[in-house]
Wavefront OBJ file of the C-alpha trace (Angstrom):
o trace
v -23.212 -14.443 0.990
v -21.466 -11.304 2.247
v -19.952 -13.258 5.135
v -18.352 -15.567 2.576
v -17.097 -12.693 0.418
v -15.795 -10.467 3.185
v -12.491 -12.308 3.789
v -11.600 -11.824 0.128
v -12.589 -8.166 0.172
v -10.559 -7.583 3.332
v -7.438 -8.871 1.584
v -7.718 -5.942 -0.817
v -6.819 -2.330 -0.250
v -9.851 -0.862 1.581
v -10.578 1.801 -1.022
v -10.377 -0.720 -3.877
v -12.565 -3.164 -1.945
v -15.229 -0.478 -1.444
v -15.294 0.286 -5.164
v -15.558 -3.404 -6.000
v -18.410 -3.955 -3.516
v -20.301 -1.018 -4.995
v -19.954 -2.464 -8.498
v -21.288 -5.789 -7.230
v -24.260 -3.991 -5.660
v -24.982 -2.316 -9.003
v -24.831 -5.653 -10.841
v -27.029 -7.363 -8.263
v -29.601 -4.577 -8.452
v -29.589 -4.506 -12.251
v -30.054 -8.257 -12.535
v -32.666 -8.528 -9.803
v -30.469 -10.863 -7.756
v -30.375 -8.500 -4.792
v -34.129 -8.761 -4.344
v -33.911 -12.552 -4.232
v -30.971 -12.842 -1.838
v -31.603 -10.136 0.743
v -33.955 -10.659 3.687
v -37.162 -8.630 3.595
v -38.727 -6.843 6.554
v -41.616 -8.744 8.105
v -43.983 -5.943 7.138
v -43.869 -2.332 5.936
v -42.464 0.143 8.413
v -42.735 3.734 7.079
v -41.503 6.605 9.242
v -42.378 10.291 8.863
v -39.728 12.944 9.454
v -38.922 16.394 8.006
v -42.241 16.266 6.154
v -41.070 13.165 4.256
v -42.210 9.549 4.424
v -39.284 7.148 4.651
v -40.039 3.532 3.596
v -38.129 2.433 6.698
v -36.028 4.248 9.324
v -32.609 2.875 8.314
v -30.524 4.907 5.886
v -27.058 4.859 4.395
v -24.818 7.632 5.716
v -22.941 9.906 3.363
v -19.433 9.017 2.259
v -19.805 5.649 0.544
v -21.163 7.047 -2.728
v -19.634 10.474 -3.113
v -20.855 11.186 -6.658
v -24.185 9.368 -6.811
v -22.748 6.664 -9.095
v -24.370 3.741 -7.255
v -27.755 4.945 -6.045
v -29.788 2.111 -7.550
v -27.467 -0.570 -6.189
v -27.477 0.927 -2.706
v -31.258 1.205 -2.529
v -31.413 -2.464 -3.535
v -29.736 -3.326 -0.213
v -32.950 -2.385 1.598
v -32.221 1.132 2.807
v -35.144 3.463 3.375
v -32.890 6.360 2.437
v -29.535 6.842 0.765
v -27.411 9.927 1.363
v -24.859 10.680 -1.340
v -21.884 13.049 -1.131
v -20.172 14.887 0.417
v -20.056 16.945 -2.771
v -18.189 20.217 -3.348
v -18.584 22.921 -6.006
v -15.412 21.929 -7.850
v -13.880 18.474 -8.262
v -11.100 17.639 -5.846
v -8.856 14.614 -5.409
v -8.981 14.481 -1.639
v -6.047 13.527 0.525
v -3.174 11.324 -0.682
v -3.534 7.556 -0.375
v -3.420 5.504 1.716
v -6.312 7.279 3.404
v -8.628 4.463 4.532
v -7.740 1.924 7.237
v -9.614 -1.023 8.739
v -9.409 -1.984 12.403
v -11.211 -5.354 12.273
v -10.578 -6.154 15.938
v -12.755 -3.152 16.784
v -15.164 -3.256 13.823
v -13.855 0.209 13.061
v -12.503 2.323 10.217
v -10.212 5.348 10.152
v -10.523 7.555 7.084
v -8.981 10.793 5.909
v -10.546 10.850 2.454
v -10.866 14.646 2.345
v -14.077 15.168 0.353
v -12.748 13.430 -2.757
v -15.430 13.886 -5.417
v -16.038 14.800 -9.048
v -17.781 18.084 -8.265
v -21.440 18.983 -7.920
v -22.136 19.066 -11.671
v -21.132 15.398 -12.017
v -23.425 14.408 -9.149
v -26.301 16.359 -10.691
v -25.870 14.487 -13.973
v -25.918 11.144 -12.178
v -29.066 11.936 -10.226
v -30.821 13.343 -13.280
v -30.150 10.053 -15.092
v -31.799 8.050 -12.304
v -35.145 6.749 -13.502
v -36.485 5.429 -10.200
v -35.674 5.864 -6.529
v -37.493 3.489 -4.166
v -36.602 5.546 -1.115
v -35.556 8.981 0.092
v -32.451 10.515 -1.505
v -30.366 12.889 0.593
v -27.514 14.961 -0.816
v -24.666 15.993 1.470
v -22.868 19.247 0.614
v -19.542 20.731 1.675
v -16.903 23.265 0.726
v -13.741 22.888 -1.312
v -10.602 22.571 0.802
v -9.044 25.723 -0.685
v -12.087 27.866 0.131
v -11.438 29.931 3.241
v -14.031 29.731 5.992
v -15.060 33.347 5.520
v -16.131 32.386 2.002
v -17.553 28.977 2.896
v -21.164 30.104 2.567
v -20.683 30.695 -1.156
v -19.603 27.064 -1.663
v -22.524 25.687 0.326
v -24.968 27.999 -1.432
v -23.672 26.980 -4.860
v -24.087 23.274 -4.075
v -27.483 23.849 -2.486
v -28.804 25.673 -5.518
v -27.537 22.971 -7.896
v -28.948 19.979 -6.008
v -32.138 21.549 -4.667
v -34.419 20.364 -7.529
v -33.126 16.783 -7.189
v -32.780 16.197 -3.450
v -35.405 14.897 -1.046
v -33.326 16.531 1.685
v -29.985 18.357 1.847
v -27.355 17.864 4.554
v -24.849 20.572 5.445
v -21.575 18.891 6.399
v -19.582 21.104 8.760
v -18.183 18.257 10.837
v -15.705 16.213 8.799
v -12.287 16.201 10.489
v -10.523 15.725 7.148
v -10.855 19.242 5.682
v -8.662 21.704 7.554
v -10.695 24.237 9.517
v -14.090 22.835 8.541
v -15.163 22.047 12.090
v -14.613 25.684 13.046
v -17.886 26.354 11.207
v -19.650 24.690 14.163
v -18.587 27.601 16.400
v -21.665 29.557 17.481
v -21.205 32.779 15.507
v -19.864 31.126 12.355
v -22.674 28.568 12.482
v -25.288 31.292 12.899
v -23.924 33.218 9.922
v -23.707 30.160 7.656
v -27.138 28.806 8.533
v -28.695 32.234 8.215
v -27.530 32.419 4.603
v -28.621 28.852 3.865
v -32.043 29.205 5.478
v -32.683 32.381 3.490
v -31.710 30.562 0.289
v -33.873 27.593 1.257
v -36.991 29.739 1.478
v -36.175 31.481 -1.780
v -35.599 28.157 -3.562
v -38.804 26.723 -2.093
v -40.773 29.554 -3.660
v -38.913 29.227 -6.939
v -39.373 25.450 -7.265
v -42.743 25.061 -5.589
v -41.441 22.570 -3.007
v -39.614 22.930 0.262
v -36.579 20.662 0.544
v -35.612 19.991 4.183
v -32.226 21.278 5.356
v -30.296 19.119 7.846
v -27.001 19.805 9.637
v -24.444 17.104 10.443
v -22.372 17.718 13.551
v -19.244 16.220 15.138
v -19.158 14.021 18.254
v -16.130 15.856 19.635
v -17.744 19.121 20.735
v -17.567 19.968 24.418
v -20.879 20.064 26.265
v -20.709 23.849 26.250
v -20.057 24.036 22.500
v -22.728 21.451 21.769
v -25.262 23.458 23.773
v -24.272 26.613 21.889
v -24.676 24.817 18.555
v -28.075 23.545 19.666
v -29.199 27.111 20.417
v -28.262 28.172 16.896
v -29.897 25.128 15.297
v -33.090 25.876 17.208
v -33.009 29.597 16.465
v -32.455 28.934 12.767
v -35.281 26.351 12.767
v -33.313 23.791 10.775
v -35.390 20.829 9.632
v -33.207 18.178 11.249
v -29.840 17.294 12.759
v -27.604 14.314 12.008
v -25.569 13.210 15.008
v -22.793 12.411 14.413
v -19.850 12.408 12.046
v -16.602 10.543 12.813
v -14.412 11.231 15.848
v -10.791 12.319 16.152
v -10.598 10.631 19.549
v -8.656 7.361 19.826
v -9.615 6.567 23.394
v -11.400 3.327 22.527
v -8.683 2.032 20.162
v -5.557 3.584 21.646
v -3.622 0.285 21.766
v -4.231 -0.528 18.095
v -1.224 -0.193 15.744
v -3.230 2.080 13.441
v -4.568 4.314 16.213
v -2.144 7.106 15.343
v -3.326 7.379 11.747
v -4.772 10.832 11.123
v -8.465 10.918 10.258
v -11.932 10.244 11.548
v -12.684 7.054 13.470
v -16.005 5.339 12.748
v -17.579 2.003 13.587
v -18.315 0.281 16.887
v -15.960 2.393 19.066
v -17.951 5.508 18.129
v -21.292 4.220 19.451
v -21.112 5.499 23.022
v -19.670 8.910 22.145
v -22.070 9.636 19.287
v -25.111 8.383 21.197
v -24.265 10.590 24.178
v -24.102 13.565 21.806
v -27.447 12.573 20.304
v -29.040 12.237 23.729
v -27.833 15.677 24.827
v -29.103 17.271 21.626
v -32.532 15.724 22.127
v -32.831 17.414 25.517
v -31.813 20.782 24.082
v -33.646 20.935 20.772
v -37.402 21.287 20.312
v -39.259 18.126 19.350
v -40.084 19.825 16.045
v -36.477 19.181 14.968
v -36.056 15.445 14.279
v -32.713 13.763 14.895
v -30.885 11.170 12.823
v -28.647 8.863 14.841
v -25.462 7.676 13.166
v -22.181 6.401 14.526
v -21.232 2.939 15.726
v -24.259 0.933 14.609
v -23.137 -2.652 13.973
v -26.262 -4.462 15.238
v -29.989 -4.057 15.588
v -29.514 -3.367 19.296
v -27.239 -0.439 18.451
v -29.914 1.009 16.172
v -32.476 0.701 18.959
v -30.090 2.489 21.334
v -30.126 5.460 18.959
v -33.926 5.592 18.989
v -33.974 5.333 22.787
v -31.619 8.335 22.849
v -34.050 10.313 20.713
v -33.446 9.523 17.049
v -36.383 9.175 14.656
v -34.102 7.748 11.969
v -30.717 6.036 11.931
v -27.915 5.711 9.396
v -25.142 3.149 8.971
v -21.858 3.066 7.077
v -18.960 1.248 8.771
v -21.340 -1.399 10.105
v -22.277 -2.171 6.509
v -18.609 -2.864 5.742
v -18.335 -5.362 8.592
v -21.806 -6.900 8.634
v -22.990 -6.553 5.045
v -26.540 -5.876 3.812
v -28.118 -8.149 6.442
v -27.461 -5.368 8.945
v -30.056 -3.183 7.234
v -32.996 -5.540 7.703
v -31.777 -6.450 11.195
v -31.888 -2.798 12.228
v -35.281 -2.213 10.598
v -36.804 -5.157 12.432
v -35.188 -4.266 15.772
v -36.553 -0.709 15.643
v -39.969 -1.956 14.546
v -40.122 -4.456 17.447
v -39.251 -1.727 19.915
v -41.940 0.562 18.505
v -44.507 -2.217 18.774
v -43.402 -3.267 22.261
v -46.042 -3.143 25.026
v -46.032 -0.327 27.561
v -43.786 -2.378 29.837
v -40.953 -1.593 27.433
v -40.152 -5.256 26.758
v -39.194 -5.782 23.150
v -41.024 -8.784 21.655
v -38.889 -11.705 20.451
l 1 2 3 4 5 6 7 8 9 10 11 12 13 14 15 16 17 18 19 20 21 22 23 24 25 26 27 28 29 30 31 32 33 34 35 36 37 38 39 40 41 42 43 44 45 46 47 48 49 50 51 52 53 54 55 56 57 58 59 60 61 62 63 64 65 66 67 68 69 70 71 72 73 74 75 76 77 78 79 80 81 82 83 84 85 86 87 88 89 90 91 92 93 94 95 96 97 98 99 100 101 102 103 104 105 106 107 108 109 110 111 112 113 114 115 116 117 118 119 120 121 122 123 124 125 126 127 128 129 130 131 132 133 134 135 136 137 138 139 140 141 142 143 144 145 146 147 148 149 150 151 152 153 154 155 156 157 158 159 160 161 162 163 164 165 166 167 168 169 170 171 172 173 174 175 176 177 178 179 180 181 182 183 184 185 186 187 188 189 190 191 192 193 194 195 196 197 198 199 200 201 202 203 204 205 206 207 208 209 210 211 212 213 214 215 216 217 218 219 220 221 222 223 224 225 226 227 228 229 230 231 232 233 234 235 236 237 238 239 240 241 242 243 244 245 246 247 248 249 250 251 252 253 254 255 256 257 258 259 260 261 262 263 264 265 266 267 268 269 270 271 272 273 274 275 276 277 278 279 280 281 282 283 284 285 286 287 288 289 290 291 292 293 294 295 296 297 298 299 300 301 302 303 304 305 306 307 308 309 310 311 312 313 314 315 316 317 318 319 320 321 322 323 324 325 326 327 328 329 330 331 332 333 334 335 336 337 338 339 340 341 342 343 344 345 346 347 348 349 350 351
């Protein structure tokens, strides 16, 4: 069905098409149609990570549902986890439109949304109104664009405190290229200072609420090897619960001949696969096994999802691939990862 609808959606402005698709997902979930139309995994495939049990290893990456308006509809697509956000303390409009561009020839997207969201209080109200969540709910937090980096910790701490009672896990987004200066927070000393404050708050909130909510960090694919190694040292020293690798890239190497290549923003989709997977693989060799990794970036097929697990990911997330492939991608990835896990010692993946 999505293959039939996609040509019509792609005639619309990308941002409008995304909103329309989300409304359709809500309607399908509310009516029960989604459960009838979408393929089901051959059998259950739970995965344990961060002390949580995920119904399956394929999640939705942050960015599609900034405010938690469509959680039920998104879970109905078969995801084992849904990550909402990025959310900031105060509402902000984001960058001026147009700010979202499709590159269909490359199964890619360039976005410069700029953390457009209704503010953390609006997200909290939406999650509180949710009666049932069939999977793991992650909440991705950031800082407002007019908050200077030296004060960034206060924004992250405010969001963390507000969402802590509602989140299954919390992701610290310091890697979007669309908020000026944000990626500087990945620098070793700034990262150590920020995570020190957040880890201290995490332990305090765990005692206060009687449950420990895992804290994950999402990093960029554009760090040099030296900077990535330095970030890994901090992540290990701070004993974060997990790392998401990666966010979008500012590189245009793989799409440099495309007419839209010069648009400012983060590139996602198929061209990101190699770069993000290399980053994931390097992190796995430099972080202790006690820190699980989530592989995201460039997954447009089940084989791509498997490549992330081969590189060291326990879980994967998709976003741009969903735009190009539709909900069938979710079950395809679940089954591909399951087949690899069940493969004999020879490494051959069963048909």
